[in-house]
N, C-alpha and C positions, 0 to 999 in steps of 0.2 A: 593237503586234503586227506581225510580219513573216512572210511566207510565201515559199516557194521557187517560182520560175518559171524553168525552163530553167537551173537552177543558181544564179540570182541571187535575193537577198532583195529583195522589193519590198513596198510598203505595200498592204494589201488594199483593194479597192474597196467602201467601206462603203455607198455609195449603191446599188451593184448588190446587195449583201446586203440592204439595206433593202427594195429593190423586190422581191426574191425571196421575202420573207415572205408566206406564204399568208393570214395573218390581216390584217384591216384595221388599219393603223398610221398614227399621226400623230406628228410630231416638233415640239416646241415649243421655241423659244429662251428662254433665261433672261437677264435677269429679265422681259422684256416679255410672255412667255408667248403669243406668236403663232405660228401654224403656219408652220414653215420647210420641212417636207418631208411629203409624203403618198404612200403607195404605191398601186399600181394596185388592190389588193384593196379599199382603202377607197373609192376612186372608184367601184368597181364596185357596192358596196352603197349608197353615198350618192347616186349618179346625178347628180353635178355635175362640171363640168370642173375641171381642176387649178387654173386661174387664179382660180376663185371660192372655192377653199379656202385657198390660200396667203395668208399675211398676216392671216388672221382670228384673232380670239380665241374662247374657248369660247362666250361669250354670243351672239356673232354667228353662229358656226358652227352651233350647235344652236338654231335659231330657233323661232318660234311654231308651226311645223307639227307639232312633237312633241306627241303626246297627253299625255305626262306633264308638259308645260310647260317652257319654256326655263329658268326659274329653278331648278326642281327638278333637272333633268338636268345642266345646266351647273354648277350649284352643287355637286353631288356630285362631278363630275369635277374641278372646281377645288379642292375640299377634299382630294381624293386627291393632287393635285399639291403642295398645301401640306404635306401629311404627308411626302411623298417628299423635298421640299426640306429639311424639318426633320430627318428621320432619315437621309436618303441611302440608304434601303433601299426595295426594291420594295413596292408596295401593290396589293391586289386588292380590288375591290368588285363586287357584282352589281347589274345595272340591268335595267329593263324598257323596251324601246323599240318604238314602233309606227312610224308614218310619220316620216322617210323611210327608216329602216333596214329591211332585209329580209333573208331568208335567201339565201345565195349560191345562184345557179342558178334563182331564181324568175323568172317570165316578165316581170314589170313592176316597176320601182322604185316605191317609195312604197306598198307593201302595207300595208293598215290593220291587219294582224294583229300584235298585240303579242307580242314574243318576248323570251326571257331571254338576257342577255349578261353576260359578265364584262369588266371594264375593268382591265387590268394596267398600272400606271404604274411606270416604272423610270427612274433617273437615268443620264445619260451624262456622265462626268467629263472635264474638260479636262486638258491636260498639267500644269497647276499644282495639280490636285486639286480645283478648284472644279467645281460642276455647270454644264455649258455647255448641255446640252439635257435635255429630259424627253420620253420616248417613251411613248405610250399605245397599247396593243394591245388590240383588241376581239375577243372570241371568242363565237360564237353557241352557247350551250349549251341551247337549247330542247329538242332531242331528249333530252338527258341529264336535264334537269329533269323532263320529262314522265314519263320512265321511272322516275325516283326517286319521283314522286308516286304512280304506279301501284303501285309496290312497297310504299310506305308504307300505301296504302289496303288492300292485301291482307294486311298484317301480315307481310311477308317478313322473315326474319332479316337482321341486318346483313351477315353474310358473303356471302349471296347477292346482296344489293343492291350490295355493294362489287365483287363479281365482274362483275355486269352493267355497272356503271359503268366498270370497267376495260375491258370489251369495247367499250363505246361510245366511250370517250375514247382508247383506245389508249395512246399514250405521252405524252399531254398531261396532265402532272401538275398543272398549275395548276388546271384545273377539278375534277380529282379531289380535291385538297386542300380546295377550297372546299366541295364537297359533304360531305366527311367532317367538316369543321368544323360545318356546318349540322346534320348528324345528331347530333353530340355535344351541341350546344346544345339540341336538342329532347329528347334523352335526359335531360339535366340538368334541363330544365324539367319533364319528366314525373316524374322522381324527386322534385323539389321539391314538385310538386302532390300526389303520393302521401304524402309526409311530412307536408304540411300537413293533408291529409284524415285521416291516422292520428292526428295530434295533436288535431284537432277531435273525432274520435270518442272518444279517451281522455278529453278534457275533458268531453264530454257524459256519458260513463259515470260519471266522478267526481261530476259535478253530480247525476246521478240517484241515485247511492248516498248522497250527503250529504242529498238531499231525503228519501229513504226513511228514513234513520236519524233525521232530524229529526222526521218524522211519527210514527215509532214511539215516539221518546222523549217527545214532547209528549203523544201519546195515552195512553201508559202513565202519565205523571205526572198527567194529568187524571182518569184512571179511578178512582183511589183516593178522592179527595175527592168525586167525583160519586157513587160507590157509597154513601158515607156519607150524602150529601145525600138520595139516593133512599130509603134506609132510614128516615131521619128523617121524610121526607114520608109514607111508608107508615104509620109509627107515628102520625103526626098524623091521617091519614085514618081510622085505626081508632078514634081518640078524638075524632072531629069532630062527634059528636052534640050536644055542648054549644055548638057554634059556630053563629052565626046564618047566614042564607043567603048574605050577601055574603062572609063569611070562608070558608065552604065553597066558594063559587065561586072565590075567589082561590086556595084550596088546590088545587082541581082544575086550575087553570091552571098552578100551580107544578109539580104532578105531571106534567102533560102536557109542559111545557117540559123538565123534567128527563129524562123518557123520551126525548124527541126528541134531546136532547143526548147521552144515553147511546148512542142508535143511531148518531149521527154519529161518536162516538169509536170505537165498535166497527167502524164502516165504515173509519175511518182506520187502525185497527190491522190489519184484514184486508187492506187495500190495501197497507200497508207490508210485511206478510208476503209477499204475492204479488210485489211489486216486488223484495224481497230474495231471492226464490226459496226461502222457508221454508215454503211450503204443502205439507202432507203429505196425500195422498188416502188416507183409510182406507176401503178397500172392504169392503162387506158387501151381502148380498142382502136386499132389502126391497121392499115394495109401493109403487110410485110413486103410486098412487091414494090411499093412506092419507096420504102426505106432502102431496099437493096439498090434500086435505080438511082436514088439521090446520092447514096454513098459512093456508088461507082462514078457518077458524074463529078463528085468532089475530087476524086483522085485521077480524073482523066488527063488533066494537064501534066501532072507528075509522071504519068505513064508515057505520055508523048515526049516529054523531055528526055526520057531514058530510051526512046526509040522502041517502045513496047506497044503492042496492040491490046487494049483493054476492052473486053467484050462482056455483055450482060445478057443473060437469057432467063426469062421468067414467064410463067403462064399468063394468058390473057385475063383469066378470072381473078378477082381480088383474093388475096390470101390473108384473111382477117385473123388477127391474133389479139390477145388481151394480156399485155405485159408492159414493161417499161421501154418506151421507144428509144429514149436517149441511150440506155445501156445496150440495147440491141444494136443500135447504129455504132456505138463505141466498139463492140466486138467486131462488127463487120469492117469498120474502118481499120482496126489493127490488123486484121487478117489480110485485107487488100493491100495495105501499106507494106506489110511484111513480104507479100508475094512480089510486089513491085521492087522493093529494095534488094531482094536477093535473086532477081532475074535479070541477067545481062542482055538477053536477046530472046525474041520470040513473042509470046503473048501471055496474058493473064485472063482466064475465063471465070466469071462469076455466074453461078447457076442456082436458081431457086426451084425446088421441087418438094414433093411430099411422099413419104414412105407409106407402106401398106398399113402401118399402125396409126396413121394420122399425123405423125410428127412432121413438122416443117424442117427442110434441110437446105441450107445455103452452103454450096461448095465453092471454094476458091482454089482454082487449079492454076499452077504456074508451069513454065517450061524451064525452070531453073536447074541447078545442079543436083537437087535431091538431098535427102538426109539419110545417112547410114542407119540401119535398124538399131544398132547398139546405142545410138545417140538420140533416138527419137523421144525417149522419156525425159531425158535431161533438159531438152529445150523448153519444157513447160515449168521448170523449176526457177525460182527467182534468182536473178543475177548469174544465171548459168550461160556460158558461151561454149560454142562448139570447138573442136580441135582447130588449132591455129592454121592447119593446112587446108581447112575446109573453105570453099568460096563464100559460104554464108558467114564465116567468122570475119572475113576481111571487110565486111560492110560496117562493122562496129555496132554501137548501141549499148544500152545499159542492161539488156537482158531481162526486161520486165514485161515486154509486150505480150508474149504468149502466156506468161504466168497470170497477167491481168485478164486476158481473154478466158483462160480456164476458170478462174475464180468467178468472174462475172457470169459466165455461162451457167456455172453451178448455182449461183444465186437466183438465176432466172428459171431454174428447174430444167436446164438443158445440159449439154456437154459438147466437147470438141473431139472429133475423130480425125486421125491423121493416116494417110496412105502415101508412102514415099519410097522411091528407089533411087540410088545414086545414078546420075546422068539421065534420069527419066522424069524429073520434076516431082512436085509435091501437090497433094490435095488436102487442104484443111476444110473440114465440114462442121459448120455450126448446126447442131441438132436441137431444135426447140420442141421439146416433147409435148404431147397433148395435155400433160398435166398443167402446163402453162396455159391458162384459159384462152380460148380463141373466140371466134365470132359468136359463140353461144352465150357470151356474157350479157347480162341485162343491159338494155339500152340506156337506163338511167346512169350506169357507171361509165359508159363509153366516152363521156366528155371529161373524165377525170384526167388531170395532167400532173 
């Protein structure tokens, strides 16, 4: 390149141009890659005389004083030079440097504050086209990086971040391109994470649907032969007078096991219907007290067989509600059955009351072993069993009763409360909120079934 000076073409003073660059610069000769030129800006931030910089390689120049370590910083700068020599195109990397680099204009060299920089490596070609020198230019982008981080934390849109970065950088396109690339990478990473989360959610939904279909199919297929078995057992019990004591006892055990198995299958079917969203709430007005009493009476024989006292307490006045009677009694039956099954001695109390906000409360209290606090949430999850050392665990079951109770109560606009302490028993309370319409429902709907 030639320039005009007083009408004559003369070669430009490249050293003067190099020295005039405001950013810290180093020039390395090829192939020995030692420093052949350094500008005043570099000496200003590095705080070393020129004679101690010239002739050094990267590993000696960036010594052990750097917090990031000489091998890490020198290695990254050396790798950038290798890429430039291979591609003969500029290369830009970001680096974090503490001592001895500092921001221009600070009071003392060797500030321990780590700052963000970019290192731009560019080739300088000789007349024959080969690379004669490699120039590395350093730019302190700490203010820009901090501004970018603040914007990202506040959730600013990309256009506003880009405008602010342009204001901070002015015409320095190198740093701006670097930050734009970084934001693009983060956006892609976010989109990839969201896509992965969506795929995981879809897989979980498909798995849940398959599980629900499987439970429904198995339960339905088991129900028919089990119904036939129960009918045969009932017929045999009616004609069991001719059997001796041992055979009658065996027949009673078979009938009890068949009954328990039928309850498990019905529970599986009900749970599958809830999971599939096929539960229909058939609302009608009825006396909740009558439902509580009839459900207790249904379980009285079972309680007596286990040597338990089953008591029921309800106010004399009708407790009218407007909801699905079958589902309410299914919740109560599961809670009472659960209390009887896990109580080896003592009693089970069923109490109907009403809270100050008008909600109906049916509390089922047992004198069983109680439930440790850390396990109280688990027992409402499907197929969850307590610790094998717990007395409640030894009773067996499929682990769906309380999950079914919780979901049905929610479908009815209510919820289940649990208060329990080890060795002091448990109280499960079915709360039917006033939102589930009570006796105020119109009389024309009370006969709905």
